[in-house]
C-alpha positions as CSV (number, residue, x, y, z in Angstrom):
1,M,-16.4,29.7,-1.3
2,N,-17.2,26.4,0.4
3,P,-14.2,24.1,0.1
4,Y,-16.3,21.0,1.2
5,T,-18.8,20.7,-1.6
6,S,-19.7,17.3,-2.8
7,A,-17.7,17.9,-6.0
8,R,-14.5,18.7,-4.1
9,L,-15.0,15.8,-1.7
10,A,-15.6,13.5,-4.7
11,A,-12.3,14.8,-6.2
12,Y,-10.6,13.7,-3.0
13,G,-12.3,10.3,-3.0
14,A,-11.7,9.5,-6.6
15,M,-8.2,8.2,-5.8
16,G,-9.9,5.3,-3.9
17,L,-10.9,3.7,-7.2
18,P,-7.5,3.0,-8.8
19,L,-6.0,2.0,-5.4
20,A,-8.7,-0.6,-5.1
21,M,-8.2,-1.8,-8.7
22,V,-4.6,-2.6,-7.9
23,A,-5.1,-4.6,-4.7
24,L,-7.5,-7.4,-6.0
25,P,-5.6,-8.5,-9.1
26,V,-2.2,-8.6,-7.2
27,Y,-3.7,-10.8,-4.5
28,V,-5.9,-13.0,-6.7
29,L,-4.7,-13.1,-10.3
30,A,-0.9,-12.7,-10.1
31,P,-0.1,-16.2,-8.6
32,A,-2.1,-18.0,-11.3
33,W,-0.6,-15.7,-14.0
34,Y,3.0,-16.5,-13.1
35,S,2.2,-20.2,-12.5
36,A,1.3,-20.5,-16.2
37,M,4.7,-19.3,-17.2
38,P,7.2,-22.1,-18.0
39,G,10.0,-22.7,-15.5
40,L,8.7,-20.9,-12.4
41,P,7.6,-23.5,-9.8
42,L,4.5,-22.8,-7.8
43,S,6.4,-23.2,-4.5
44,T,8.7,-20.3,-5.6
45,I,5.7,-18.1,-6.4
46,G,4.3,-18.9,-2.9
47,Y,7.5,-18.0,-1.1
48,L,7.9,-14.8,-3.1
49,L,4.3,-13.8,-2.3
50,V,4.8,-14.4,1.4
51,G,8.0,-12.4,1.4
52,A,6.6,-9.5,-0.5
53,R,3.5,-9.4,1.7
54,L,5.6,-9.5,4.9
55,F,7.7,-6.7,3.6
56,D,4.6,-4.7,2.7
57,T,3.2,-5.1,6.2
58,L,6.4,-4.2,8.0
59,Q,7.2,-1.1,5.9
60,D,3.9,0.8,6.6
61,P,5.0,2.5,9.9
62,F,8.1,3.8,8.2
63,L,6.2,5.0,5.2
64,G,3.7,6.8,7.5
65,R,6.6,8.7,9.1
66,L,7.9,9.6,5.7
67,V,4.5,10.9,4.6
68,G,4.1,12.9,7.9
69,G,7.5,14.5,7.5
70,L,6.9,15.6,3.9
71,A,3.4,16.9,4.7
72,R,4.8,18.9,7.6
73,A,7.3,20.4,5.2
74,G,4.6,21.2,2.7
75,S,6.2,19.0,0.0
76,L,4.0,15.9,0.0
77,Q,3.1,16.2,-3.6
78,R,6.8,15.7,-4.5
79,L,6.3,12.1,-3.2
80,L,2.8,11.4,-4.4
81,W,3.3,12.1,-8.1
82,P,6.5,9.9,-8.4
83,A,4.7,7.2,-6.3
84,G,1.7,7.3,-8.7
85,V,3.8,7.1,-11.8
86,L,5.9,4.3,-10.4
87,M,2.8,2.3,-9.3
88,M,1.4,2.6,-12.8
89,I,4.6,1.4,-14.5
90,S,5.3,-1.4,-12.0
91,F,1.7,-2.7,-12.1
92,C,1.9,-2.9,-15.9
93,A,5.3,-4.5,-15.8
94,L,4.1,-7.1,-13.3
95,W,1.9,-8.7,-16.0
96,F,4.3,-8.5,-18.9
97,P,7.8,-9.6,-17.9
98,P,10.3,-9.2,-20.8
99,V,12.4,-12.0,-19.4
100,S,12.3,-15.8,-19.3
101,G,13.8,-18.5,-17.2
102,P,13.2,-19.3,-13.5
103,L,15.7,-16.9,-11.9
104,A,14.8,-14.0,-14.2
105,L,11.1,-14.5,-13.8
106,A,11.3,-14.8,-10.0
107,T,13.4,-11.7,-9.8
108,W,11.0,-9.7,-12.0
109,F,8.0,-10.9,-10.0
110,A,9.6,-10.0,-6.7
111,V,10.8,-6.5,-7.8
112,T,7.6,-5.5,-9.4
113,L,5.6,-6.8,-6.5
114,V,7.6,-4.8,-4.0
115,C,7.3,-1.6,-6.1
116,V,3.5,-2.1,-6.4
117,Y,3.1,-2.7,-2.7
118,S,5.3,0.2,-1.6
119,T,3.8,2.8,-3.9
120,H,0.3,1.6,-3.1
121,A,1.1,1.9,0.7
122,I,2.4,5.5,0.2
123,L,-0.7,6.6,-1.7
124,N,-3.1,4.8,0.6
125,I,-1.6,6.2,3.8
126,S,-1.5,9.7,2.3
127,L,-5.1,9.4,1.2
128,L,-6.4,8.2,4.6
129,S,-4.4,10.9,6.4
130,W,-5.6,13.6,4.0
131,G,-9.2,12.7,4.6
132,A,-8.8,13.0,8.4
133,A,-6.8,16.2,8.2
134,L,-8.9,18.2,5.7
135,S,-11.2,19.4,8.5
136,P,-11.6,18.9,12.3
137,Q,-15.4,18.5,11.8
138,L,-16.8,15.0,12.1
139,G,-19.4,15.5,9.5
140,I,-16.9,16.5,6.8
141,Q,-14.6,13.6,7.8
142,N,-17.5,11.2,7.4
143,R,-18.4,12.6,4.0
144,A,-14.8,12.4,2.8
145,A,-14.6,8.8,4.0
146,A,-17.9,7.9,2.2
147,W,-16.6,9.3,-1.1
148,R,-13.3,7.5,-0.8
149,E,-14.7,4.1,0.2
150,G,-17.5,4.3,-2.4
151,A,-14.9,4.9,-5.1
152,G,-13.0,2.0,-3.7
153,L,-15.9,-0.3,-4.0
154,V,-16.4,0.7,-7.6
155,G,-12.7,-0.2,-8.1
156,V,-13.1,-3.6,-6.5
157,M,-16.1,-4.3,-8.8
158,L,-14.1,-3.3,-11.9
159,A,-11.1,-5.4,-10.8
160,S,-13.3,-8.5,-10.2
161,A,-15.5,-8.2,-13.2
162,L,-13.6,-6.6,-16.0
163,P,-10.8,-9.2,-16.7
164,T,-13.4,-12.0,-16.7
165,W,-15.7,-10.1,-19.0
166,L,-13.0,-9.3,-21.4
167,T,-11.9,-12.9,-21.7
168,A,-15.1,-14.8,-21.3
169,G,-17.5,-12.2,-22.6
170,R,-15.5,-10.7,-25.4
171,G,-13.3,-13.6,-26.2
172,Y,-10.0,-11.7,-25.9
173,T,-6.8,-13.5,-25.0
174,P,-5.7,-13.2,-21.4
175,R,-2.7,-11.0,-22.4
176,Y,-4.8,-8.6,-24.5
177,A,-7.5,-8.5,-21.8
178,M,-4.9,-7.6,-19.1
179,A,-3.4,-4.9,-21.4
180,L,-6.9,-3.4,-21.7
181,F,-7.4,-3.6,-17.9
182,N,-4.1,-1.9,-17.4
183,G,-5.3,0.9,-19.7
184,V,-8.4,1.4,-17.7
185,F,-6.4,1.4,-14.5
186,A,-3.8,3.9,-15.8
187,S,-6.6,6.3,-17.0
188,S,-8.4,6.1,-13.6
189,L,-5.1,6.6,-11.8
190,L,-4.2,9.7,-13.8
191,F,-7.6,11.2,-13.3
192,G,-7.6,10.3,-9.6
193,M,-4.2,12.0,-9.1
194,I,-5.1,15.1,-10.9
195,A,-8.5,15.4,-9.1
196,W,-6.9,14.8,-5.7
197,M,-4.0,17.3,-6.2
198,R,-6.0,20.1,-8.0
199,W,-9.6,20.0,-6.7
200,A,-9.7,18.2,-3.4
201,P,-10.0,20.3,-0.2
202,A,-6.6,21.2,1.2
203,W,-4.8,19.5,4.1
204,L,-5.7,22.0,6.8
205,V,-5.1,20.5,10.2
206,S,-1.5,21.4,11.1
207,S,-1.5,19.1,14.1
208,A,-2.0,16.1,11.8
209,T,1.7,16.3,11.0
210,A,3.0,17.2,14.4
211,P,6.7,16.6,14.7
212,G,8.1,14.1,17.2
213,S,4.9,12.2,17.5
214,S,5.5,9.1,15.4
215,H,5.3,6.6,18.3
216,I,2.5,4.2,18.6
217,S,-0.3,6.3,20.0
218,G,-2.8,5.4,22.7
219,A,-5.5,5.5,20.1
220,I,-3.8,2.8,18.0
221,K,-3.3,0.7,21.1
222,R,-7.0,0.9,22.1
223,L,-8.1,0.1,18.5
224,A,-5.6,-2.5,17.6
225,L,-7.5,-5.5,18.9
226,P,-11.0,-4.5,17.6
227,V,-9.4,-3.6,14.2
228,V,-7.6,-6.9,13.8
229,L,-10.6,-8.9,15.0
230,N,-13.0,-7.0,12.8
231,G,-10.6,-7.2,9.8
232,L,-10.4,-10.9,10.3
233,S,-14.2,-11.2,10.4
234,V,-14.3,-9.5,7.0
235,A,-11.3,-11.3,5.4
236,L,-12.3,-14.8,6.4
237,P,-15.6,-14.8,4.4
238,A,-14.0,-12.9,1.6
239,T,-11.4,-15.7,1.3
240,L,-14.0,-18.5,1.5
241,V,-17.1,-17.1,-0.3
242,L,-16.5,-18.8,-3.6
243,F,-16.0,-22.2,-1.8
244,Y,-19.2,-21.6,0.1
245,I,-21.2,-20.7,-3.0
246,N,-19.7,-23.5,-5.1
247,D,-19.7,-26.4,-2.6
248,H,-22.2,-25.5,0.1
249,L,-24.9,-23.8,-1.9
250,G,-24.1,-25.6,-5.1
251,V,-24.7,-22.7,-7.4
252,P,-21.3,-21.6,-8.9
253,A,-23.2,-19.8,-11.7
254,L,-24.6,-17.3,-9.2
255,A,-21.2,-16.3,-7.7
256,G,-21.0,-13.1,-9.8
257,S,-24.5,-12.1,-8.9
258,Y,-23.9,-12.6,-5.2
259,L,-20.7,-10.6,-5.3
260,A,-22.3,-7.8,-7.2
261,L,-25.2,-7.7,-4.7
262,Y,-22.7,-7.5,-1.8
263,F,-20.7,-4.6,-3.3
264,L,-23.8,-2.7,-4.4
265,A,-25.2,-3.0,-0.9
266,G,-21.9,-1.7,0.5
267,M,-22.1,1.3,-1.8
268,L,-25.7,2.0,-0.8
269,G,-24.7,1.7,2.9
270,L,-21.9,4.2,2.9
271,P,-24.0,7.4,3.0
272,V,-26.3,5.8,5.6
273,W,-23.4,5.0,7.9
274,S,-21.9,8.4,7.3
275,R,-25.1,10.1,8.4
276,L,-25.5,7.8,11.4
277,S,-21.9,8.5,12.4
278,G,-22.7,12.2,12.4
279,Q,-25.8,11.7,14.5
280,M,-24.5,9.2,17.1
281,G,-20.7,9.2,16.7
282,P,-18.5,6.8,14.7
283,A,-18.0,4.3,17.5
284,R,-21.7,3.7,18.1
285,A,-22.5,3.7,14.3
286,W,-19.7,1.2,13.7
287,A,-21.0,-1.0,16.6
288,L,-24.4,-1.0,14.9
289,G,-22.9,-2.1,11.6
290,M,-21.0,-4.9,13.5
291,L,-24.2,-6.1,15.0
292,L,-25.8,-6.4,11.6
293,A,-22.8,-8.3,10.2
294,L,-22.8,-10.5,13.3
295,C,-26.4,-11.5,12.6
296,S,-25.6,-12.1,8.9
297,F,-22.6,-14.4,9.5
298,S,-24.4,-16.3,12.3
299,W,-27.2,-17.0,9.9
300,A,-24.8,-18.2,7.2
301,S,-23.2,-20.7,9.7
302,W,-26.4,-22.8,9.8
303,L,-27.8,-22.0,6.4
304,A,-29.0,-25.2,4.7
305,A,-27.3,-26.3,1.5
306,G,-29.0,-24.9,-1.6
307,A,-30.7,-22.0,0.3
308,T,-29.9,-19.5,-2.5
309,R,-32.5,-16.9,-1.7
310,A,-31.6,-16.7,1.9
311,F,-28.0,-16.3,1.0
312,A,-28.9,-13.4,-1.3
313,L,-30.4,-11.7,1.8
314,I,-27.2,-12.5,3.7
315,C,-25.1,-10.8,1.0
316,L,-27.4,-7.8,1.1
317,C,-27.1,-7.4,4.9
318,S,-23.4,-8.2,5.2
319,G,-22.6,-5.9,2.2
320,F,-24.6,-3.1,3.8
321,A,-22.7,-3.6,7.0
322,V,-19.3,-3.6,5.4
323,G,-19.9,0.0,4.5
324,A,-19.5,0.8,8.2
325,D,-16.3,-1.3,8.4
326,L,-14.8,0.7,5.5
327,A,-15.8,4.3,6.3
328,L,-16.0,4.6,10.1
329,P,-12.9,3.1,11.7
330,P,-10.5,5.6,10.1
331,V,-12.7,8.4,11.2
332,L,-12.8,6.9,14.7
333,L,-9.0,6.8,14.8
334,A,-8.9,10.5,13.8
335,R,-11.2,11.4,16.7
336,L,-9.2,9.4,19.2
337,L,-5.8,10.9,18.3
338,A,-4.3,13.5,20.5
339,P,-3.5,16.9,19.0
340,D,0.3,16.3,19.1
341,E,0.2,13.0,17.3
342,S,1.0,12.6,13.6
343,M,-1.9,11.3,11.6
344,P,0.3,9.8,8.7
345,A,2.5,8.0,11.2
346,Q,-0.6,6.5,13.0
347,Y,-2.2,5.5,9.7
348,G,1.0,3.7,8.9
349,Y,0.4,1.6,12.0
350,W,-3.2,1.3,11.1
351,S,-2.4,-0.1,7.7
352,L,-0.1,-2.6,9.3
353,L,-3.0,-3.8,11.5
354,L,-5.3,-4.2,8.5
355,K,-2.8,-6.2,6.5
356,L,-2.0,-8.4,9.6
357,S,-5.7,-9.4,9.7
358,T,-5.8,-10.1,6.0
359,A,-2.7,-12.3,6.2
360,T,-4.1,-14.1,9.2
361,A,-7.2,-15.0,7.3
362,G,-5.0,-17.2,5.0
363,F,-4.9,-19.8,7.8
364,A,-8.6,-20.5,7.0
365,L,-7.7,-22.9,4.2
366,P,-5.4,-25.1,6.2
367,L,-8.0,-25.1,9.0
368,L,-10.7,-26.3,6.5
369,S,-8.3,-29.0,5.2
370,A,-7.7,-30.2,8.8
371,L,-11.4,-30.4,9.3
372,G,-11.8,-32.6,6.3
373,Y,-13.1,-30.2,3.7
374,Q,-12.0,-30.8,0.1
375,P,-12.7,-28.2,-2.6
376,G,-15.0,-29.4,-5.4
377,H,-17.0,-31.7,-3.1
378,A,-20.5,-30.9,-1.8
379,T,-20.6,-30.1,1.9
380,G,-24.2,-31.0,2.7
381,N,-23.0,-33.6,5.2
382,T,-20.3,-31.6,6.9
383,L,-20.3,-28.5,9.0
384,A,-16.7,-27.5,8.3
385,L,-17.2,-25.0,5.6
386,P,-20.3,-23.3,7.1
387,L,-18.6,-23.0,10.5
388,V,-15.4,-21.5,9.2
389,Y,-17.2,-19.3,6.7
390,G,-20.0,-18.1,9.1
391,A,-19.4,-19.0,12.7
392,L,-15.8,-18.1,13.0
393,P,-16.2,-14.6,11.5
394,A,-19.3,-14.2,13.8
395,M,-17.1,-15.0,16.8
396,C,-14.4,-12.5,15.7
397,K,-17.1,-9.9,15.0
398,A,-18.6,-10.4,18.5
399,A,-15.2,-10.0,20.2
400,A,-14.5,-6.9,18.2
401,L,-18.0,-5.5,19.1
402,M,-17.2,-6.0,22.8
403,C,-13.9,-4.1,22.4
404,V,-15.7,-1.2,20.7
405,Y,-18.4,-1.2,23.4
406,R,-15.7,-0.7,26.0
407,I,-14.4,2.3,24.0
408,I,-17.9,3.7,23.8
409,R,-18.2,3.4,27.6
410,K,-14.9,5.2,28.2
411,Q,-14.9,7.8,25.4
412,G,-18.6,8.4,24.7
413,A,-19.9,9.3,21.3
414,L,-16.7,10.9,20.1
């Protein structure tokens, strides 16, 4: 019996959907949610977010070692099920604090955030490692990554659209809408956990959990700079896209359509990049995706105000390219690791790098402010927003592409 059928790889990738559903609301909706509660200052919320995100970033290498040790002992499921249940409970608790008053609310916010971040990191590192360890064959690793990231894109779309549709489209109160959203999330999480544990291909590569190999590998060192630069090139426009649509293009009503086009293009691109990776290697395929994204962001940097059709094409191209950013780098890391290096430990460092790039993108807003941009004002007479939204990511992408090209020259197709 073939353990790598599409159905079994889909069972592995299904867990990507609930993991993606968690990330977006925590980053985007939670600050506004708590700022509406009486007695909790906005500055306190900001400090708690920074502290929780810093903790989340620094814990990943330690969690990677924990996952590797349990996988080596054959008892990883003893960690994954409690982590999944705790994430479900803490994510729901985050939105419905049974306390009041500044200190109690701040404590509840901090504790639930840390629980959500920690359990999400455990499950995410385990899922990435599992996908790389289920087979040494590049084609199977590519297919597993495509299923995982495709489900993740569906989760992002649900997280971005469902709360808004429930409140604006259905007229529900924010609390009732969030309760329904939590129900959808909990259902998808239970299904994802069951599918992953029961029907996904088994963790087969024993060297993926080699003992005594939790140091920072040479593969991580070679990929650190391109991963951070490439992550920054993705996080910067993601942070600024609504400002660009609202104030540069002047079409806030089309924001949802643009985002949907971007994510749909990403989903369509995943099987293409997976096939290209199998034909030319993950490094060369990733470089090709980088080149497409570089052209897209360069175009956006000098796009005229109000050029709505051209921006739709940019969303299509950059969304198609992001499929390569999602699926191929984890596969490339697996191909670069030595046989005696623990995959979970290295994916812990990998997760740290990705979160570092996301955190660094937050400096885009102070940079725009220093350049004279003010949200809510048309930017037809200033280059600040187009340059930071388009040119700066293009520069980061170009630098990352040069790094990957050096890897290709030294390592070949992998």
